[in-house]
C-alpha positions as CSV (number, residue, x, y, z in Angstrom):
1,M,99.5,123.3,112.6
2,F,96.1,124.8,113.0
3,L,92.9,123.9,111.2
4,N,90.4,126.8,111.3
5,R,86.8,126.0,111.5
6,F,83.5,127.6,112.6
7,L,81.6,126.0,115.5
8,G,78.2,127.8,115.9
9,L,79.1,131.4,116.7
10,V,82.6,130.5,117.6
11,V,85.3,131.7,115.1
12,V,88.4,130.4,116.8
13,S,91.2,128.1,115.6
14,L,91.6,125.1,117.9
15,I,93.0,122.4,115.8
16,V,96.6,121.4,115.5
17,T,98.0,118.6,113.6
18,G,99.6,115.3,114.5
19,C,103.3,114.6,114.4
20,Q,105.1,115.3,111.1
21,T,107.6,112.5,111.1
22,A,107.3,108.7,111.5
23,P,108.8,107.1,114.6
24,E,112.0,105.2,114.5
25,S,110.7,102.0,115.9
26,L,107.6,100.5,117.6
27,P,107.6,99.7,121.3
28,E,108.3,96.0,122.0
29,K,105.5,95.8,124.5
30,K,102.7,98.0,125.8
31,P,104.0,100.5,128.4
32,T,102.8,100.6,131.9
33,I,101.7,104.0,133.2
34,K,103.9,105.5,135.8
35,A,103.8,108.7,137.8
36,N,105.9,111.6,136.6
37,P,105.6,115.4,136.7
38,G,103.0,115.3,134.0
39,T,101.0,112.3,135.3
40,V,99.6,112.7,138.8
41,V,96.6,111.0,140.3
42,A,93.5,113.2,140.7
43,E,93.2,115.2,143.9
44,A,91.6,114.0,147.1
45,K,88.4,115.9,146.5
46,T,87.6,113.8,143.4
47,A,88.4,110.6,145.4
48,Q,85.9,111.7,148.0
49,V,83.2,112.2,145.4
50,D,83.9,108.8,144.0
51,A,83.6,107.3,147.5
52,V,80.1,108.8,147.8
53,T,79.1,107.4,144.3
54,P,81.1,104.2,143.8
55,L,80.0,103.6,140.3
56,K,82.2,101.9,137.8
57,P,82.8,103.7,134.5
58,S,80.7,101.2,132.6
59,E,77.8,101.8,135.0
60,L,77.5,105.5,134.2
61,D,74.9,106.9,131.8
62,D,77.1,109.5,130.2
63,V,80.4,108.9,128.4
64,W,81.7,112.3,129.5
65,Q,81.2,111.3,133.1
66,R,82.9,108.0,132.4
67,I,85.9,110.0,131.3
68,R,85.6,112.4,134.3
69,I,85.9,109.8,137.1
70,Q,89.1,108.4,135.5
71,L,91.0,111.6,134.8
72,Q,94.6,111.3,136.1
73,F,96.6,114.4,135.2
74,S,97.0,117.0,137.9
75,D,95.4,120.4,137.7
76,S,97.7,123.1,136.3
77,S,97.7,126.8,137.4
78,H,100.0,127.7,134.4
79,P,98.8,130.9,132.7
80,D,98.4,129.1,129.3
81,V,96.1,126.6,130.9
82,Q,94.1,129.2,132.8
83,K,93.8,131.3,129.6
84,R,92.3,128.4,127.7
85,I,90.0,127.6,130.6
86,A,88.7,131.1,130.4
87,W,88.2,130.8,126.7
88,Y,86.1,127.6,127.0
89,L,84.0,129.3,129.7
90,T,83.2,132.2,127.5
91,H,82.2,129.9,124.6
92,P,79.6,127.5,126.1
93,N,78.1,126.6,122.7
94,Y,81.4,125.1,121.7
95,M,80.9,122.0,123.8
96,E,77.4,121.5,122.4
97,E,78.8,121.2,118.9
98,I,81.6,119.0,120.1
99,S,79.2,116.6,121.8
100,R,77.1,116.4,118.7
101,R,80.1,115.5,116.6
102,A,81.6,113.1,119.1
103,A,78.4,111.2,119.8
104,P,79.0,108.4,117.3
105,Y,82.7,108.0,118.2
106,L,83.4,108.8,121.8
107,Y,82.3,105.5,123.3
108,H,84.5,103.6,120.9
109,I,87.5,105.8,121.6
110,V,87.1,105.7,125.4
111,T,86.8,101.9,125.3
112,E,90.0,101.6,123.2
113,V,91.9,103.9,125.6
114,E,90.7,101.9,128.6
115,N,91.6,98.5,127.0
116,R,95.2,99.7,126.6
117,D,95.3,101.0,130.2
118,L,96.3,104.5,128.9
119,P,95.4,107.8,130.6
120,I,91.8,108.6,129.8
121,E,92.9,112.1,128.9
122,L,94.0,110.7,125.5
123,A,90.3,110.2,124.6
124,L,90.0,114.0,124.6
125,M,92.7,114.5,122.0
126,P,90.3,114.5,119.0
127,L,88.7,117.5,120.6
128,I,92.0,119.3,120.3
129,E,93.1,117.8,117.0
130,S,90.0,118.1,114.9
131,D,87.0,119.3,117.0
132,F,85.8,115.7,116.5
133,D,85.4,116.3,112.8
134,A,86.1,112.9,111.1
135,S,86.4,114.6,107.7
136,A,88.9,117.3,108.9
137,Y,91.8,117.8,106.5
138,S,94.7,120.2,107.2
139,H,97.0,122.1,104.9
140,K,99.8,119.8,106.0
141,H,97.8,116.8,104.7
142,A,96.9,115.6,108.2
143,S,93.4,114.1,108.2
144,G,90.6,112.7,110.3
145,L,89.7,112.8,114.0
146,W,93.3,112.2,115.1
147,Q,94.8,114.3,112.3
148,L,97.2,111.6,111.2
149,T,99.8,112.6,108.5
150,P,100.4,110.2,105.6
151,S,103.8,109.2,106.9
152,I,102.4,108.3,110.4
153,A,99.4,106.5,108.8
154,K,101.7,104.4,106.6
155,Y,104.0,103.6,109.5
156,F,101.1,102.3,111.6
157,K,99.6,100.4,108.7
158,V,96.6,102.6,107.9
159,K,95.5,102.1,104.4
160,I,95.3,105.1,102.1
161,T,94.3,104.5,98.4
162,P,92.3,106.5,95.8
163,W,89.2,104.7,97.2
164,Y,89.8,104.5,100.9
165,D,91.5,106.7,103.5
166,G,91.7,104.9,106.9
167,R,92.7,108.2,108.6
168,Q,89.1,109.2,108.3
169,D,87.8,105.9,109.7
170,V,87.3,106.0,113.4
171,V,88.4,102.4,113.9
172,D,91.6,102.4,111.9
173,S,92.6,105.9,112.9
174,T,92.0,105.4,116.7
175,R,94.1,102.2,116.6
176,A,97.0,104.0,114.8
177,A,96.8,107.1,117.0
178,L,97.0,105.0,120.2
179,D,99.8,102.9,118.8
180,F,101.6,106.1,118.2
181,M,101.0,107.4,121.6
182,E,102.3,104.2,123.2
183,Y,105.4,104.5,121.1
184,L,105.9,108.2,122.2
185,Y,105.3,107.4,125.9
186,K,108.1,104.9,125.8
187,R,110.3,107.3,123.7
188,F,110.0,110.0,126.3
189,D,110.6,107.8,129.3
190,G,107.0,107.9,130.6
191,D,106.4,111.6,130.5
192,W,102.9,112.1,128.9
193,Y,103.2,115.8,128.4
194,H,106.3,115.3,126.3
195,A,104.6,112.5,124.4
196,I,101.5,114.5,123.7
197,A,103.6,117.5,122.6
198,A,105.6,115.2,120.3
199,Y,102.3,113.9,118.8
200,N,101.7,117.5,117.7
201,I,105.1,118.7,116.5
202,G,107.2,115.6,116.1
203,E,109.4,113.7,118.4
204,G,112.6,115.3,117.0
205,R,111.6,118.8,117.9
206,V,110.7,117.8,121.4
207,L,113.9,115.8,121.9
208,Q,115.9,118.8,120.7
209,A,114.2,121.1,123.1
210,I,114.8,118.7,126.0
211,A,118.5,118.4,125.0
212,R,118.9,122.2,124.8
213,N,117.5,122.7,128.3
214,K,119.7,120.0,129.7
215,K,122.7,121.6,128.2
216,Q,121.8,124.9,129.7
217,G,121.0,123.4,133.1
218,K,117.3,124.3,132.8
219,S,114.3,122.2,133.8
220,T,113.0,119.9,131.1
221,D,109.3,119.8,132.1
222,F,107.0,120.7,129.3
223,F,106.3,124.3,130.3
224,S,110.0,125.0,130.4
225,L,110.7,123.8,126.9
226,K,111.2,126.2,123.9
227,L,108.7,124.9,121.4
228,P,106.6,126.4,118.5
229,S,103.7,128.4,119.7
230,Q,101.1,125.9,118.4
231,T,102.7,123.1,120.5
232,K,103.1,125.4,123.5
233,Q,99.3,125.8,123.4
234,Y,98.4,122.2,122.4
235,V,99.0,120.6,125.8
236,P,97.3,123.5,127.7
237,K,94.2,123.1,125.6
238,L,94.0,119.4,126.6
239,L,94.7,120.1,130.2
240,A,92.1,122.9,130.3
241,A,89.3,120.7,128.8
242,A,90.2,118.0,131.3
243,Q,90.1,120.3,134.3
244,L,86.8,121.8,133.3
245,L,85.3,118.3,132.9
246,K,86.9,117.0,136.1
247,H,85.5,119.8,138.3
248,Q,82.3,120.1,136.2
249,K,82.8,123.8,135.7
250,M,81.3,123.6,132.2
251,I,78.4,121.7,130.7
252,F,79.5,118.8,128.4
253,P,76.2,117.7,126.9
254,A,75.6,114.1,127.7
255,I,76.5,111.3,125.3
256,K,75.0,107.9,126.0
257,N,77.5,105.5,127.6
258,E,76.7,102.7,125.1
259,Q,78.1,101.5,121.9
260,A,76.8,103.7,119.1
261,I,78.5,102.1,116.1
262,A,79.4,98.7,114.7
263,T,81.6,97.6,111.8
264,L,80.6,95.2,109.0
265,P,83.4,93.5,107.1
266,V,83.6,94.1,103.4
267,T,85.4,91.8,101.0
268,G,86.3,92.6,97.5
269,A,84.7,95.6,95.8
270,V,81.1,96.6,96.1
271,I,79.1,99.4,94.6
272,L,76.1,99.7,96.7
273,A,72.9,99.3,94.7
274,D,70.5,101.2,97.0
275,K,72.0,104.7,96.9
276,A,69.4,106.3,99.1
277,K,69.8,103.7,101.8
278,W,73.6,103.8,101.8
279,Q,73.6,107.6,101.8
280,E,72.4,107.3,105.4
281,L,75.8,105.8,106.3
282,E,78.0,108.4,104.5
283,E,78.5,110.5,107.6
284,L,79.9,107.5,109.5
285,N,82.2,106.4,106.6
286,H,84.3,109.4,105.6
287,G,87.1,107.0,104.9
288,V,85.2,105.7,101.9
289,I,86.3,108.3,99.4
290,R,84.1,107.5,96.5
291,Y,80.8,106.6,98.1
292,P,78.9,104.4,97.3
293,A,81.8,102.5,95.7
294,V,83.3,100.6,98.6
295,I,86.8,99.5,97.4
296,D,89.8,98.8,99.6
297,A,87.8,99.4,102.7
298,P,88.1,96.6,105.3
299,H,84.7,97.4,106.7
300,I,81.8,99.9,106.8
301,V,80.6,101.6,109.9
302,V,76.9,101.4,110.7
303,P,74.7,102.4,113.6
304,K,74.7,99.7,116.3
305,D,71.0,99.6,116.6
306,Q,70.7,99.0,112.8
307,Q,73.5,96.5,112.5
308,A,71.3,93.5,111.7
309,S,69.4,95.2,109.0
310,Y,72.5,96.6,107.3
311,Q,74.2,93.2,107.6
312,T,71.3,91.6,105.8
313,L,71.4,94.4,103.2
314,L,75.1,93.8,102.6
315,A,74.6,90.0,102.4
316,N,71.9,90.5,99.8
317,Q,74.1,92.7,97.7
318,K,74.6,90.6,94.5
319,S,78.2,90.4,93.6
320,N,77.3,90.1,89.9
321,D,74.9,93.1,89.9
322,Y,76.7,95.6,87.7
323,S,73.8,98.0,87.3
324,Q,75.8,100.7,89.2
325,W,79.1,99.9,87.4
326,Q,80.5,101.6,84.3
327,H,80.9,99.6,81.1
328,Y,84.1,100.2,79.2
329,T,85.0,99.1,75.6
330,V,88.6,98.2,75.1
331,K,90.2,100.5,72.4
332,R,93.4,100.1,70.4
333,G,96.4,100.8,72.6
334,D,94.7,99.8,75.8
335,S,96.2,97.4,78.3
336,L,95.0,96.4,81.7
337,S,97.7,98.5,83.3
338,V,96.7,101.6,81.3
339,I,93.0,101.1,82.0
340,A,93.7,100.4,85.7
341,K,95.8,103.6,86.0
342,N,93.1,105.7,84.3
343,Y,90.4,104.5,86.7
344,K,92.6,104.4,89.8
345,V,92.3,100.7,90.5
346,T,95.0,98.0,90.5
347,V,95.4,95.5,87.7
348,S,94.6,92.7,90.2
349,Q,91.3,94.5,91.1
350,L,90.4,95.0,87.4
351,K,91.0,91.3,86.7
352,T,88.8,90.4,89.7
353,F,86.0,92.7,88.7
354,N,86.0,91.1,85.2
355,N,86.8,87.5,86.1
356,L,90.0,87.6,84.0
357,K,92.5,84.8,84.3
358,T,95.2,86.5,82.2
359,N,96.4,90.0,81.3
360,T,95.3,89.6,77.7
361,I,92.4,91.8,76.4
362,R,91.2,92.5,72.9
363,I,89.8,95.5,71.0
364,G,86.1,95.7,71.4
365,Q,86.0,93.6,74.6
366,K,83.6,94.9,77.3
367,L,84.9,95.5,80.8
368,I,83.1,96.7,83.9
369,L,84.7,99.4,86.0
370,P,83.8,100.9,89.4
371,Q,82.0,104.1,89.0
372,L,80.4,105.9,91.9
373,A,78.2,108.2,90.0
374,D,76.2,108.6,86.8
375,Q,78.6,111.2,85.4
376,Q,82.2,112.1,86.0
377,I,83.3,115.5,84.8
378,E,86.5,117.5,84.8
379,Y,85.8,121.1,85.9
380,K,88.2,123.9,85.0
381,V,88.4,126.6,87.7
382,K,87.4,130.1,86.5
383,S,88.0,133.5,88.0
384,G,85.6,134.1,90.9
385,D,85.1,130.3,91.6
386,S,85.3,128.9,95.0
387,L,84.8,125.4,96.5
388,W,81.5,126.5,98.0
389,K,80.3,127.8,94.6
390,I,81.3,124.7,92.7
391,A,79.9,122.4,95.3
392,K,76.6,124.2,95.3
393,Q,76.5,124.2,91.5
394,Y,76.9,120.4,91.3
395,K,75.0,119.6,94.5
396,V,77.9,117.9,96.2
397,S,79.6,118.6,99.6
398,I,82.7,120.7,99.9
399,T,84.2,117.8,101.9
400,K,83.8,115.3,99.1
401,L,85.0,117.8,96.5
402,K,88.2,118.3,98.4
403,Q,88.5,114.5,99.1
404,W,88.0,113.6,95.4
405,N,90.8,116.0,94.4
406,N,93.1,115.5,97.4
407,L,92.8,119.1,98.3
408,S,94.1,120.3,101.7
409,R,93.5,124.0,101.0
410,D,90.4,126.0,100.7
411,S,91.6,128.3,97.9
412,L,91.6,127.5,94.2
413,R,93.8,128.5,91.3
414,V,92.4,129.8,88.0
415,G,92.8,127.0,85.4
416,E,93.0,124.3,87.9
417,K,91.1,121.1,87.0
418,L,88.8,119.4,89.5
419,T,87.1,116.0,89.2
420,V,83.4,116.1,90.1
421,F,81.2,113.0,90.4
422,I,77.5,113.7,89.8
423,S,74.6,111.4,90.6
424,N,71.2,111.7,88.9
425,S,69.4,110.1,91.7
């Protein structure tokens, strides 16, 4: 699956989705990398360079170079790889945008890959999956840096609720994606090309292609398999990017080789009082769907160099400050379950918010409910409307408009109703 996007002057579709089906079972233990036709140690030339500059990955100044000296996959002369290399070289601005987007996340991703002793090439997968766009959302409902589908996210225990989507959180999504890759590596007997292809199209399709080639007496290496065109191009895109980085044939604008982000745990439900201050964090917390209402999120992501100040700000957030919360008066026919459903919270959360010991409520009783904005409206799509036009009208982002309404498409239907949250601040 492809996710089209504009990167500077580049108008090319590069994004393909993650696997469509959940795995059958988790690996019992972390696999050990072994050599196979798709995993070969870098050539002697690179080893000679490393001998001249014997720096450890952690000692380098640039995360891209930290990746470069650890690249393992062999170079490929396959036409699909060479074609993709040529494309990259004719679009130098592409990597500038990629580095800008990757800057907050790449150090964390690389560290997680290294901690698992996985091929460092896997750290480049968000480049192929989402162009390092944490808010990316595909027409197949795959989402985030790693383009996890709902089924894969659920299988690997990534929380998705009306208030939080862990697929768009760098910490939760990276953990799940690497768990999935470890599973696929074991499933495909240590062949990383097969595993990476399966991440894109699903393990069933790759297994069928392998079985078909075996039956016909053909080779079962990745380039010999009959797979959908998007998957046939998926692995070459990754290999091409890796080869360009390894041989330094293209500029990858430097990203500091240091931790850029930190997480602060969140317990319960919080509506952040200082909207202006917390808006600074919105770009790091795409998983928080109804910002600044932080509900169901296990943490918030903050800049590492501001961790202490945000920790203090969060600690000083009064749990009984309901100035940003909506006040609701119980009406005839109401119940906790009805109110909870209408406001997309659980009964348990509703009771916690209001310090209720039982499920009994009475007409006229005042309740507080999470509300992320000063006004919530239902907008009915008219002829000539577009997401861009509606977002501009209400001064909200297209990303949030789609997220609030669980939209994976860019088109709208006349008569369709959209929920829009408006802040007066």
